[in-house]
N, C-alpha and C positions, 0 to 999 in steps of 0.2 A: 806658694805659702811660705811664711815664716815661722820660726819657733816663737813661742809665748810662754813666759814665766809668771805664774800666779803665786804670790806669796801668802804665807801664814795660813795655810790650810790646817796646821796643826790646831789652830784655836777653834776650829770647827769639829775636830774628831772627839769623840766621847770615850772611846776604848783606849786602854794603854797598849800601844804598839811596840813597846820595847821588849827585850828578850825574855824577861821574867815570866810573862804570860805564856810565851810558846814553850819554854823550858818545862813548865809544870804540866802542861797538857801533851806536848808532843816530843820532849826531850829523848825518850827511848828510841824514837824512830831512826832507822838507817836511812842515810841520805846519800844521793850521788852530788859530789862536789868537784871542783876543778881547782888545781894549784896554779894561780895566774902567772907564776914565774916560768913554768914549763909547758902549761897548757895539758897537763896529763890529768887524767880523771883519779879521783880520790873516792873509793867505795866503801872503805872499811870503818868510817867514823858514824857517829850518830849527830843527831841535831843538837844534843847536850855538849858534845865536843866542840861544835862550831861555836855556840853561844857563850861557851865557857871562855874560849879564846878571844871572842867579841868582847867580854866585859873585862879579862883579865889577860892582856897580850903576852905575858911571860909563860902562860900555860898553853900556848898554841902548839900543836902537833909539829913534830919535825919530819922533813922529808926523808924517806928511808935511803935515798941515793946520795943527797948532799948533806944531810944532818942540819940543814937551815930551817928555821921556821917557815912553814908553808903560808903562803898568801891565799887563804881560801876563799872561793866564791861559791855560793849555793844560789843557783838560778833556776827559774821556771818552777818554783815550789808553791804549792804541791803538784807534783809532775803528772800524775795520772787521776786526779780527782778534782771536781769541780770546786773551786774556792768557795762558792757560795754554800755548798753541802757540807764541806768540811769545817768552815768557820763563818756561819751564817751572821753572827753577831758583828763580825769584822767587815763582811761583805756589806751589810746595811750601813755601817759606820762610814765605810769609805764612800759608798754611792751617795748618802745624804750630804758628804762634804764636797764632792767634786762639782767645780763650776761647769758652765755649759752643759746641763744634763741633756739637752736635746740631741747633743753629739755623743756623750760619754755614757749615758745609760743604755741597757740593753734593748729597751723600748723607745729610746729616743727618736723622734721623727725624723731627724736629719742623720741618724745613724743607719746606713743602708744595711747593716747586718740584722736590723729589725725585721726586714721583708723575706729574710731567708725562709723557705717554705718548712713549716713546722713537722711534716711527715719525713723530712730528711735530718741526718745528723749535722748539726750546725758546727762550723768552725770553732775551735776554742780560741777566744779573744781575750781570756783572763777574767779577772784579775790574776796575776802570778806575783810572787814575791821575789825580789832579787837582793840577796844579802851577801855582803862581802866584808872582808877586813880592810883595813886602811892603813896608809902610812904617809907622812908629810913628805919625806925625802923621796926623790926618784929611786928606783931600784931596779936591779938587773932583770932582764926577761930571758928569752931563749937564746937571744944573741948577746953573749958576755960583753961585746964591745958596745952595746947600745943601752943606754939609760932607759929603760922602757917606761916602768911606772904605770902601765895602763891595766886596768881590770877588765875593760872591754875594748877590744880593738876596733878600728874604724870598720864600720858596717852600715847597712841600711835596712829598714824594715819595709815589709811589703804593704803595710797599712798605716793610717794614723795611729799616734799613741800618746798616752798621758802617763808620765812617771812621777810618782809622789814620793818625797823623802820623809819617812814617817818616824824615823829614829836615827839619832847620831850617837855613837859611843864616844864617851868622854875619857876613856881609859888609856888614851895613846900618850906615849912618853918615849924615853930613851930605850926602854926595853924594846919597843917595837921599831924605831928608827934606827937602830944601830946596826943592822944587818949589812948596809952598804955605808961605811963610814966616809968613803970618798964622795958619795952623793949627799951626806948629810948638811953639808955646807951650801948646796945649791937649791936654797929655798925661796930665792928671789925670782919670781916669774916676771918676764919683761911686760906683760899684760895685765896681770892680777896684783903685782906687788909681792910683799913678804908673804909667804904662805904659812909661816911658822904658827901663827895663832888662829888660822882659818879652820874651820870645821865644816864638813860636808863632802861634796864630790864635784870635780871639775869635768865639765862638759865642753866639748869642742863639736861645734854643729855647722854643717856646710850646706849651702842651697843645692838643691836638686840640679838646678842649670849647671853647676860647677862640676859635676860628676866626671866628665870627660877629661877635663884638666887635671883632676886629682888622679884619675886613672893613668894618665900619661906620666905624671911623677912616679906613681908607685911602681910601673913597669920599669921606668929609669932606675929607681933605688934596687929594685929585685936584680937587675943586671949588675949593678955595682957591688951588692952583697952576695951574689951568686945564689940567690934564692930562685927555686923553680917555681914557676907560676902555671898551673894546669888549666886554669880558668878565668876567674875574675878575681883579682886581689881584693876587691872590697867584699864581695859575695863570700870569699873564703876567710875573711877575717884575718888576714896575713900580717898587717902592719898597725903599729900604734904611731901616730905622728908626734914625735917629740919636737922640743923647740927648734931644732936644727931643719927638720923636715917642714914644719909649719913656716919657718922663714923662707925656706926654698919655695913653697908653694905660693908664698906671698910675693916673693921678689921675681921669679921666674915665670909665673903664670898669672899674677895679678889677682889670686883668689885669697880672700880673708873671710875666716868664718866668725861665728859668735863663740866666744870662749867665756863661760860664766861658772861662778860656783853656786851649786845647788845647795841651799842650807835646809835645816829642817823645818818642814812645813811647806817647802817649795814644791809646786807642780810644773813640770816641763811638758808642754805640749808639743810635740813633733810631727811636722808634716810627713806624709808617706814618701819614701825614697830619698830622704835627706841623710847623707852619710854623717855619723857621728861617731863619737869615742868618749869613754868615761874612765876617770881615775878618781879613786877614793882616797881623800886626804885623812878621812876618819873611817872607822868602821860604820856601815850604814845598813840600815833596813829600809828597803824601797819597795813599793808595790805599783805594778804597772798594768795598764789594761790597753787593748787595741780597739779602735773603731773604724769605721769607713765612711769618710764624709763624701758628700757629692762632689764637693770642690776638687778633691784628689783622687776621684775613682779613675780617672784616666791613667794616673801614675801606677795604681794598684794593676790595671790591666798591661801596662807596658813591663812591669817587674814580673808579672805572672809569666809572660812570653820569655823574658830573659832567664827566668829561674828554670823555665821547662827546657832550655837549650844547655843547662849545666850537665856534667857527666852524670850517668846513671849510679844512683847511692849517694849523691851529694844531699847533705841535710836540707837544702832548700828547693831540690828538684820537684818534690811532691807538691801538688796544688792543695795546700792546706787551708787557704782562705776561700778558695771557690768563688771568687769575685764574679765570674761570668754568670754562675746560677744567681748569685746575689742580685746582680744588676737586672737580670731578666725579670726576676719576681718583683723587683722594685718599679720597674716599668709597667708591668702589669698592674701593679697597684695604682700606680698614677693614672694609667689609662682608664681603669674601671672609675676612679674618683672624678675624672673629668666628664667621662661619658654620663655619669649619674648626675652631675651638676647641669650638663646639657640637656638632660631629659627633663629634669626639675623646671629649668629656665624655660623650655619649650612649653610644658604644662601649664606653667604660670602665665605665659603669653597667650595660650589659647583658652585660658579659663578652665582647664582641667585639672583635677587634683592629681598631684604626683604620685608616682608608684610608690607603695610601701615597701 
């Protein structure tokens, strides 16, 4: 499978997905965030602190270690409550706007999660919100010698997913981009052109079939940078592929991915297992949900087996998707439907009324 971008979903949305509505209702909530500069957890701020920095970049909280403005990311929100229960009107608004409902809806006939047994606790496939500050110029990450600029390092998801950009902050400017003055001039992207006036998020997406080549490059880079790899650098989200690494991947391995700017209203459909990374040019509010398509179920199985071999305690080692249970009950449903049709056909051929 290949990624698909569907544009202009914001024209179908009826709710206001910007920060003001969430501030009014949930601003006092304490939230767990991550400073993308160093990957450290930030747990002492509220949702109001985040959206204040979203709207007014100069109010962003300072890192207590470096006193630089933090590049905050709020992911998987709400973390411990069903999106539909917490914000039913937003859930309904999203679902009526999403294309391909047979895949994306919880009861979609081509979403294998539909067939998960009702008596069991189902996997949490979302929706979840992914909100983060943005910056046009590249900025330094954990490695001071590398212009990272990535909000989500290269990784892959165990299931298919759709990610919708529902709001883009327009308050970016010198107050935001001045942290790394040396990088402020590096706003010309060799694939996307000038980034200065672009708004949204840059996605780099690679084919599932290119995973081994990408892993080979990452292991080589880890040796060059003296980075310890304990398991799988994609699953551990150790690297963001900047321009130099993307160039090496293209020149040395013949691998070229899709590099696109997700703009407000764009929905990106990601096939299971495709390595991808994200960098926000602007502060963004995104909402994403997972689904399991019949076409990519085999990838879900393969990734489940890969994750099971990760070190104990790894955040991916637990079988949260339960895809084997899902597939078993999907096959039971299909078998019952086929047997029922066969019985009806036999009854019709014999002139006997079918069983009710």
